C-alpha positions in Angstrom: -25.0 3.2 6.3 -27.1 2.4 9.6 -27.4 -0.8 9.4 -23.4 -1.1 8.0 -22.6 0.8 11.0 -24.7 -1.8 13.6 -22.8 -4.4 12.0 -19.5 -2.5 12.1 -19.5 -1.8 15.5 -20.8 -5.1 16.2 -17.7 -6.8 15.1 -15.5 -4.2 15.9 -17.2 -4.5 19.6 -17.0 -0.6 20.3 -19.2 2.6 19.2 -17.6 4.4 16.7 -17.3 8.4 18.4 -14.8 10.3 15.4 -12.7 9.8 11.6 -10.8 11.8 10.2 -9.6 11.7 6.2 -6.1 9.5 6.5 -3.5 9.7 3.8 -4.1 6.9 1.3 -3.8 5.6 -1.9 -4.5 6.6 -5.8 -8.1 4.2 -5.0 -9.0 4.4 -1.9 -10.4 7.1 0.9 -8.5 5.3 3.9 -9.7 6.8 7.6 -8.3 6.7 11.3 -11.7 5.6 13.4 -12.0 6.2 16.7 -13.3 3.9 19.0 -14.9 4.7 21.9 -13.2 2.0 24.1 -9.6 4.2 23.2 -9.0 2.1 19.8 -7.7 3.3 16.6 -8.7 1.7 13.3 -8.1 2.3 9.6 -11.3 2.1 7.6 -11.2 2.0 3.4 -13.3 2.5 1.1 -13.3 2.5 -2.9 -13.4 5.6 -4.9 -16.6 5.2 -6.9 -14.6 5.7 -10.0 -12.6 2.5 -8.4 -12.9 -1.6 -8.7 -14.5 -2.9 -5.1 -10.8 -4.3 -4.2 -11.7 -4.8 -0.5 -12.4 -8.6 0.2 -9.8 -9.6 -2.3 -7.7 -7.0 0.4 -9.3 -8.5 3.1 -8.0 -12.0 1.6 -4.2 -11.2 1.1 -3.5 -9.9 4.2 -5.2 -12.9 6.1 -2.5 -15.1 4.2 0.0 -13.4 4.8 -0.7 -13.5 8.7 -1.8 -17.2 8.7 1.2 -18.4 6.7 4.3 -16.0 7.0 5.8 -13.6 10.4 5.3 -10.8 8.0 3.7 -8.0 10.3 1.1 -6.8 8.6 -2.9 -5.6 10.1 -5.3 -7.4 11.3 -8.3 -7.4 9.5 -11.7 -7.0 11.9 -14.1 -6.5 9.0 -14.9 -6.4 5.5 -18.0 -5.7 3.6 -18.6 -4.6 0.5 -17.4 -1.0 -0.5 -15.5 -1.4 3.2 -12.2 -2.5 4.6 -11.6 -1.8 8.1 -8.3 -3.2 9.7 -5.6 -2.3 13.1 -4.0 1.1 12.6 -0.2 0.8 12.7 1.7 3.3 14.5 4.7 4.1 12.5 6.7 7.7 13.0 9.0 7.6 10.1 12.3 6.1 9.7 15.0 7.9 12.2 17.8 5.5 11.1 17.5 5.1 7.5 20.5 2.0 7.7 18.8 0.2 10.4 15.4 0.4 9.2 16.3 -1.2 5.9 18.0 -4.1 7.6 15.2 -4.7 9.6 12.4 -5.2 6.3 15.7 -7.3 4.8 15.2 -9.7 7.7 11.4 -9.9 7.4 11.8 -9.7 3.7 13.7 -12.8 3.9 11.7 -14.5 6.1 8.6 -14.0 4.5 10.7 -15.4 1.2 11.3 -18.8 2.9 7.7 -19.5 3.0 7.7 -21.5 -0.4 4.9 -23.6 -2.4 4.9 -27.3 -3.2 3.3 -29.3 -5.9 3.1 -29.9 -9.3 1.9 -26.6 -10.3 4.0 -23.7 -7.5 3.7 -20.8 -9.1 0.9 -18.6 -8.9 -1.8 -18.6 -6.5 -5.7 -20.4 -5.6 -6.8 -16.8 -6.6 -6.9 -14.3 -8.7 -6.0 -10.9 -7.0 -4.6 -7.2 -7.3 -1.9 -4.8 -7.7 -3.4 -1.3 -6.5 -6.6 -1.5 -8.9 -5.5 -3.9 -11.5 -6.5 -7.1 -12.1 -3.4 -9.7 -11.9 -3.6 -13.2 -13.1 -2.6 -15.9 -10.6 -3.5 -19.1 -12.8 -0.9 -21.7 -11.7 2.3 -23.1 -13.6 4.9 -25.9 -13.0 7.6 -23.5 -15.1 8.0 -20.0 -13.2 9.3 -19.0 -17.0 5.8 -19.9 -18.0 4.2 -18.1 -15.5 6.6 -14.4 -15.0 6.0 -14.2 -19.3 2.2 -15.3 -19.5 0.5 -14.2 -16.2 2.8 -10.9 -15.7 5.1 -9.6 -18.6 2.8 -10.0 -21.2 -1.3 -9.6 -19.7 0.2 -5.9 -18.1 1.9 -5.1 -21.5 -1.4 -6.0 -23.6 -3.3 -4.9 -20.8 -1.0 -1.4 -21.6 -2.1 -1.5 -25.8 -5.8 -2.4 -25.0 -5.6 1.0 -23.3 -3.9 2.9 -25.2 -0.7 3.5 -23.3 1.3 1.8 -25.1 1.4 0.7 -29.1 1.9 -1.9 -31.3 5.6 -1.5 -32.1 6.7 -1.7 -28.0 3.8 -4.9 -27.7 6.2 -6.0 -30.3 9.8 -5.6 -28.8 7.8 -7.3 -25.3 6.6 -10.1 -27.0 10.6 -10.2 -28.5 12.1 -10.1 -24.5 9.3 -13.1 -24.1 11.1 -15.3 -26.4 14.9 -15.3 -24.9 13.6 -15.4 -21.2 14.4 -19.2 -20.7 18.3 -18.2 -20.9 17.3 -14.8 -18.5 15.3 -16.1 -15.9 15.5 -19.4 -13.6 12.8 -22.5 -15.3 12.0 -23.7 -11.3 13.3 -21.7 -8.7 11.5 -21.8 -5.5 8.1 -20.3 -5.3 8.3 -18.3 -2.4 5.0 -16.3 -1.4 5.8 -12.8 -2.1 4.0 -9.8 -0.9 4.2 -8.5 -4.4 3.5 -4.4 -4.1 6.9 -2.9 -2.3 7.0 -0.1 -2.9 7.8 3.0 0.0 4.8 3.3 0.8 3.3 -0.2 1.9 6.6 -0.5 4.6 5.7 1.5 7.9 8.7 2.1 9.3 8.4 3.5 13.1 11.9 4.6 13.9 14.4 2.0 13.0 11.7 -0.9 12.8 8.9 -2.1 10.3 6.2 -2.0 11.9 4.1 -3.5 9.2 3.3 -4.0 5.4 0.1 -2.8 3.4 -1.6 -3.4 0.5 -0.4 -6.3 -0.8 -0.6 -8.2 -4.0 0.7 -11.9 -3.2 1.4 -15.0 -5.1 4.0 -17.4 -5.1 7.2 -17.6 -7.3 10.8 -16.0 -8.3 11.8 -13.9 -5.0 13.9 -11.8 -6.6 10.5 -10.0 -8.0 10.2 -8.5 -4.1 14.0 -7.6 -4.5 13.6 -5.7 -7.7 10.5 -3.9 -6.8 12.3 -3.0 -3.3 15.1 -1.2 -5.6 13.3 0.2 -8.2 10.9 2.4 -5.5 11.5 0.9 -2.1 13.4 3.9 -1.3 15.5 2.0 1.2 19.2 2.5 2.6 21.0 0.2 0.1 22.0 -2.1 3.1 18.8 -3.9 2.6 20.7 -6.0 0.3 23.5 -6.6 2.2 20.9 -7.7 5.3 19.5 -9.8 3.4 21.6 -11.6 1.5 23.2 -12.5 5.1 20.0 -14.5 5.8 18.7 -15.8 2.3 21.9 -15.4 -0.2 21.0 -13.7 -3.3 21.9 -15.4 -6.3 24.8 -14.6 -8.8 23.5 -12.2 -11.9 20.5 -10.6 -10.1 21.8 -7.0 -9.7 23.5 -7.5 -13.1 20.9 -8.5 -15.0 17.3 -10.2 -13.4 16.7 -7.0 -11.5 16.3 -5.1 -14.4 14.5 -7.4 -16.7 12.0 -8.5 -12.9 11.2 -4.6 -13.2 10.0 -4.0 -16.3 6.5 -5.9 -14.0 6.2 -2.8 -11.4 7.1 -0.3 -14.2 4.0 -1.6 -17.4 1.7 -1.8 -13.8 2.7 2.1 -13.8 2.0 2.3 -16.9 -0.6 0.7 -16.8 -1.8 3.5 -14.5 -0.5 6.8 -15.5 1.8 6.0 -18.4 3.9 9.5 -19.1 7.8 8.9 -18.2 7.1 5.6 -17.4 6.5 4.2 -20.5 10.6 5.5 -21.4 12.1 3.5 -18.1 10.5 0.7 -19.5 11.6 1.4 -23.0 15.2 1.1 -21.2 14.8 -1.7 -20.1 13.7 -3.4 -23.5 16.9 -1.4 -25.2 19.5 -3.2 -22.3 18.0 -6.5 -23.6 18.3 -6.2 -26.7 14.7 -6.1 -28.5 
């Protein structure tokens, strides 16, 4: 550990004089480091039973910082088994409506960043969502990408790990056949955060101080919106504020929101099983499969 510590202190330009555990996710131990020069940093280390996703997370944060105005922590150091980044001060929400409107402005601006080219959907590298692989091989068609790289890929992973049975998988496959009539083939390929649940949005009073733990790709921006509707915990004012800056197409709230929520629900089925299976089945019921 001593050589790693030496490399880290050289990279950050100060001696580490303290460390305390922080509330983290399910896959990493998170610590707040205190430096001799007074700064505080965040260090993430994968738990022993989880994959080391630190290099991918560092890459995703750097991509968001380079390509968008989304406030994300600056990556200061990464080596196998450790990621060190800026500590973002946030005290929680004091005004739910104002905070939701500020998040909306940031997310709308993020979605204005788009990919072009023959195959705009996906990303140049596979990424992760939490500890799970996220396939990003690029496609010409959004329908193809959502069907093959998201919905079917995660459903198969759920079946292969016995979180769902073959009957559930058959229902997802029936829904896959219906997708061309349910989602657009070639919407703008927006830069997506990809994992916008409440814990990944750091709120300081009335403002979004930072966004963490991304699962980036380029795709239909409604994917992020559906994730927020399901797990974002924001005041409903979010959607009006987002619509003001980036109009939401007709049919999202009525149909596509539920359809796109199948993705985060399948992720949660794969990770946790339990009640998330029934929530996913409710969406399959809604679409008649």
